[in-house]
N, C-alpha and C positions, 0 to 999 in steps of 0.2 A: 820760304815758310809756308807757303801757303798750300802747299803740295805734303805737306807733312801735318796738317792740322794743327800748327801753332797758334794761341790765343792770339788776339788781335793786342791787348793790355802789353804784353810781350814788346809791341814794336817802339812803345812810349818809353817803357824802361831800358830799351837799348838804347835811344835815341839820347837819356841822360845820360848813359853810361859814356857815351863815345863822344856829348858835348863836357863831361868833365875831365876827360884823361884828352881831349883836347886842349880843356883850357889851361892844363899841367903842362902840354908841349907848347902851347904860346906863353903862357909865364917863363918856360925855361928859357925859351929861344928869345923874348925878351930881355931878359934877364943877362944871356950872353952875348949879344950884340946887337941889342938895340937900346935906346935909352929910355928911363925908366919914368913914365909920367903917371896921372890920376889917374887912368883908365886901368894901368897894369896892378896900381893898388887895390883899387875897386873889386879887378878880377881874383886879385889874390885872398880877399876878405872874405869874395862868396867859396872862392876854393877852400877856405879854410872852415869858416862857421856856417854855411848853408849846405855843401855837396856831401860833407861827410852826413846828415842825416836824410838826405836822399839816399846816398848809398846803402845806409845801412838801413831803410827803411825798403829800397829794392833785395837786400840780400834775406831781409827777416820772410818777406814776401817767398822768395824761390826757393826759401830751404827745402821745404817737403814737396815742392814739384821738379826739384833740379836734377831727376834724372830720368824727365819724363823725356826731354829732347835735349840736341847737343845746344842746343840755341839756350835753353833754358838754364842749362850746366855753364853755359857759357856767363850768361849774364851772372850768374849767382857769385861764379869765381871771379868777375871782373869787378865789382861793385864789394867784394868782400874781400880784394886785395888791395882796394883803394885805399884802406886803412893803414898798409903799410907803402903803398908806394909814393903816394902823396906827403908825408912828412919827410920820405927819404930825398924824394927831387928836393924839397923844400929845403933842407937842410942843407945837402949836398950843391946847392947856389950859394947856402949865405956861407959856406966852409969854402968855397972855390971860387969867389968872386973877387975881383982882381982890388 
């Protein structure tokens, strides 16, 4: 990204995007293989209440610059698709829970 003159603010946006998707993965693995805990509940509340606001903000900021570089396009689509991915993961975990 440094060689392609991409803005440094994109690094923080991508960190936030990866952290949210990592949280979804951690939620899935905890639900499938682990024992549910209070920390898992806090993470779920974060993914349901806080993360959509941040991801919407990132998608809104990158809507005009998404064609400037492949990194900005990836940040835009990853943040926009969170609104489909998060409910799909949470609903599938509820439906397929033992």
